[in-house]
N, C-alpha and C positions, 0 to 999 in steps of 0.2 A: 504494500500500500504506500502510495506517495501522497503526502499532504503538502500542498503548496498554497499557503494562505495569501490572499490578496487583501492587504491591510487597507483601511479606509483612506489613508494618505497616499496610497499607491494606486487607487482605483481610477479607471478611466471614467469620463463623464457619464457614460451610460450605466456602468456598474455603480457609480456613486449615487445615481438617481434611484436605483433599486435598493441600495443600502439605506438611503434616507426613507424610502417608503416602508421598508421592513421595520425600522425603528419606530416610525410614526404609527404604523398599523398595529404593531405589537405593544405600543405604548411604553417603550423602554428606552433609556438613554445610552445603551451599550449595544454593540453589534455582535451577535452570537458567532462563535468560531466556525460552526459548520456552514454558515452562509459564506464566510470568507474562504472556506475550503472549496465550496461549490463554485465560487466566482472564478476559479481557475478554468472552469468550463462554462463560459458565459451563456451559451444556449440552454444548458441544463439549469443554471440558476434562474433564468427567465421562466423556463418551463415550470419548475416546481413552485416558484413564488406566485405565478399567475394562477396556479391551481390551488395552492394552500391559502392564499390571502382571503378569498371570499368566505371560507369556512372560519378562518381566524377572527373575522369581524363579527361573528354571531354570538348571541347570548348563550347558546348551548356550549360553545367553546369556552366562554368565560366561566360558566358554571363548572365544567369539567376541570378547568385549571384550578379553580378554588378547591374542588374536592381533592385534587392531586396534592396541593400544598398542605392541605389539612392532614392528608394521609402521611405525608413526609414528616410533618411535625409530630404526629402521634408515634410513628415508628422511631424517630430519632429521640424523642423524649423518653420512651420506654428503655432505650439503651444508654441514656446519658447518665453519667456519674459526675456530679459537680465536684471536681477535684481542685479547681482554682479558686483563690480568694482575692479580695481586694489588694492584699499585700503583694500578690504576684503582679498585679497591674503596676503598682508603685515601683517594684523591682525591675520592671521592663520599661520604665519611663512613660507609662500610659496614664494620662489624666482622665478625669470623668468626661471632659469635653472630647478627648480623643475617642473614648469608648462610644460616646453618642454618635460621633462622626462615623465610626466604623459601623455601628448599627444602621445608620442612614445608608451607607454604601451597600451593606448587605441586603437591605430592603429592596434596593433597585434590582439586584440579581435574584433575590427570592421571588420577586414579582414576575420576572421573565422566565425563570427556569422551568416552571410547570408548562408554559407554552411550548418551550423547546422539547420537553418530554413528550407531549402529545404529537408534535410535528415529527419528531424523530421516529416515534412508533408508527405513524402513518407511512412515512417513507420506507421504513424497514419492511412493512407488510406489502407495500405497493411495488417495491422494486422488482419483485419476481413476476410481475404482470397481473397480480390480483387487482380488482377494482375495489377501492376502499371508500367507505362512506357513500354519500349521495342521498341518504334517506333521512338525514337529521333535520331539525327545525332551522329554517333559514332566517328567522327573525334576527335583526341586527342587535348587537349589544348596546345597552344604554350607557350613556356617558357617566363615569363615576369620578368622584372628587379625587380619589387616591391615584387615578391614572395621571391626572394633571400634576400631582405632587411628585410622583415617581419620575415623570419625564423631565422634571426640572433639576433632578439630582445630578450634580457634576461628578463625573467619573474620571479619575486620573490613574494612569497605569505606570508601573515600574517595569520597563522592558528588560528582557534578559541582558541585552547588551549594555544597559545603563545601570544595572543593579550593583549593589555593594557585594563584596565577596561572601559575606554571611548570607545575603538573600540568594545569591547565585547557588550556594550550597543547598539551600532549602529547595530552590527550584529543581535542582538536579535530583534531589531526594524524592520530590513529588513525582517527577517524570518516571523515575525508576520504580517507585512503589506502585504507581497507577498504570504503568506500562503505556503511558501516553507520550507521543513525540512532541507535544506542544503543551504549554502551560495555560490552564483555563483563565479567562479574563478576570474572574473574581479573585484568584490568588494574586494576580498582578496588581489589582486595585488595592487589596489589603496589604500588599508589600509597602505601601506608603507608611505603614506602622510596623516596622520590622519586628519589634518586640511582641506584638500581637500575632503576627504571622507565625512566629516560632512557637508560641504557646498553643495556638489553634492547631497547627500542623502536628505538634507532638501529641495532642489529644486525638486528632483524626487518625494518625498513623497506628495508634493502638488498636483501632477498630476496622480499618479500611479493607483489610484482607481476611477478616474473620468470617466464619460461617454465618453469623447473625447478620452482618452487613450485607453479605451476598444474598441472603434470604430477603432482606428488606429491599434491595435493588430489584430482585425478581418480582416481588409483590407490586412495586411501583410501576414496573414496566408492563406487567399484566394489566393493571388498571388502565395504563395509557393505550394499550392495544384495544381494549374494550371501548375506550373513548374514541379511538380512531374510527370505529364503525359508526359512531354517531356524528361524524362530520356532515355538515349540511350538503356539501358538494362533492362529487366523486373525484377520486384521484387514482390514476392508473399509469404506471411507468414501465410498460413492456417495451421491447425493442422497437416495435412499430411506432409507438408513440414518441419515443426518444429520437428515432431517426427522423420522424416528421418534424420534430422540434429543432433539428439541426445538430443534434449531438452525434459526434463521430463514434462509429462502432468500436474503434480501438480504445475509446475512453470508458466504455460501459463497465468493464471489469473493475477498474480502479474506483469509479464512482460508486459502484455497489459496495466495495470494501470500505470506502469512507462512510457510507451510510451505516453499515454494520458497526463500524468502530464507534461512531457517535451514539448510536442506539445503545451500545453497551456502556458508554461512559456517562451519559446525561443523567440516568437515575442516581448514579454515585455523586455527580456534581450537586444535584438537588439535596441529597442527604448531607453532604459536606457543608453546604450553605446553611442548612438548618442547625447543624452541630456547631458551626462557628458562631451563629447567633446565640445559641445556648451558652457558649463560652463567654460572650460579652456580658450576658446576664449574671453568670457566676462572678465575674470580676466586678461588676457594679454592685452586687449584693442587694438588688432591689427586686420587687415583684415585676414580672413581665408587663410592659406597657408604660411604666412610669417615665422611662426615657425614650419611648418610641419616637421614631422620626416623624 
């Protein structure tokens, strides 16, 4: 599998326009990695986004995303052991303001990750030529106050090339432990607070390859596959459909591998995000919601 990300700053005007539409439609201030990976194949990116977008704008999609994040919170909370105290924050140069800023950043990713979970499950099922969805409720989603709040959150990244040696070591450990060739955007955003990144990653690493974590990932993905059947508009990605969209046949195999890779990773990303939010609450030593963004 070859993953060649097309970063926002490197995108051609036509790809940049799709990127902007993705963020605006999904109501998130960050660009998911798998769209950046698909942008290496522009006809495919256009094809999937044109077919996914109408369903992503529906009320049914929003409801299923809310159910997915609720399930992730339930699973992560059941496994969570509050091992960190406020003293750990002080020892890592983290103020209360820092922790609130971290929670705000995590909220932006927590809001978008369930959407990626459902989309990745739909792509995973459709890539073999199955027709996914098409019978769900096409009612458009109503505007929610939280969407406007989330979209205004500023996300800053610490790129691998610009990271300190300590952060680079954590990045390498993340890639090795998760078997991922790229660093998820939320890790690069949280790296603005290296002390918290270390605490959170130490907490995650204890669980990430455990049987319980694997089981939770499988449960989340099963839910996402069921939700994919409730998409309002059909999605089919057989060879005929992709050839008609202008996707080169020699690219099919790698595209399929990329889809499978992200389908295996995104449930873990969602659980990691929730776990990191739980760590901030341990450090703040307050009831959930008091310092909510």
